[in-house]
N, C-alpha and C positions, 0 to 999 in steps of 0.2 A: 769415141766409137759411135758411128751413126746407127740410129735406130731404124729397124725395118718395120714399117707399119703393117705389112702383110703378115710378117712373123708374129708381131704382137697381137694382131687380130686372131691368128690361128691359136696362139697360146691361150688367149682369152676364151676361145671356144672350148679348149680342153678343160680349163678351170670351171666353166659353166657346166660341162658334162659331169664333172665330179660333184659339183653342188647339187645337180639334179638327180644324181644317182643313176645315170645312164650307163650302167655297167658294161653292157655288150658293145656299145659304140666306143666307149673309152678303151675297152680291151683291144678292139681292132686297131686303134691308133697306137697303143703301147706295143702290140705285136708288130706293128709296122715301123717302130723305131722311136716313138715319143718316149722320152725318159720317164720311168715310173716315179722318179723323184723330182719331176718338173716342179719348179718353185716360182712363185710370183714375186713381185717387188717387196712384199712384206715378209717373205720367207715361208709363206704357207705352201705346203705341197698339195698335190692332188689328193693324197690320202687325208691330210688335215681337213681339207674342205669337205670331202665325202664324210668323214667322221663327224664333223661339227654339224652337218646337215642331216645326220641320222641314217646314212646309207650303208648298212652293215655288209651287204653283198659286194658293193663297190670297194669298201675297205678291204674285205677279204681278197678280192681279185687283185687289187693293187699290191697287197702284201705278198701274194703268191707270185706276182710279176717282179718282185724285188724292191718295192717301195719300203723305206725304213719306217716301221711303225713308231719309233721313238724320236724321230727327227723333230726338233723344236723349231718354231718360227723365230723371227727376229726379236720377239718380245719374251722368248723363253717358254712359250706355251707349247705343250705337246698335244698330239691328237687325243691321247687318252684323257688328259685333264679336260679338254674341250667336250669330249663325250660324257664325262662324269658331270660336268657343269650342265649339260643339256639333258641329263638323265636318260641317255640312250643306252639301255641295257644291252641290246644286241650288238651295238657297236663296241661297247666296253668289252664284251666277251670276245668279239672278233679280234680286237687289238691285243687283249691278253693272250689269246691263242697264237697270235703272230709274234709274241715275245716282247710287247711293250712293257716298259718298266714303270710301275705305279709311283715310284719315288723320284722319277726324273722330272725336270722342268720346274718352273717357278710361276705360279704355285704348282706343286705336283698334283697328280691325281689323288693321292692320299690326302693331301692338304685340302683339296677341293671337296672330297667326300666328307671329310671331317667338318668342314665349314657348313655344309648343307645337311649334316647328320644323316648321311646315306649309309645306313648300316649294311645293306645288301652289298654295296660295292666294297666297303671296308672288310667285310667277311671274305669276299673274293680275293682281295689283296692279301689278307692273312693266309689264305689257303695256298698262295704261291710264295709265301715267305716275305711279304713286304709290309 
């Protein structure tokens, strides 16, 4: 299958918007038809990149637009585990509110919180039964 350099450049811009937390611009593109679960060559979704870079509002918007908050990348990492690793409390809360499973992935968000002795996140996970 031939690669379309224009399409690849466009997709790259979408991933850059997610990394930068440009919520409203990204929302406009998703509203216009960009898949909320757009995935790069490593399996990272827009939501994964927004979560890892600490953009809770972008995470919330993408989840509201249908992005899967529990979708793991090609390495088995979930957005929630990434947010726990980065100690992004607002993102962790947004992902939990969107239905992310703390026990999913490898390592899971629970495992990551235990590894870094993050009692706050572990308590949040206990509160939802994980």
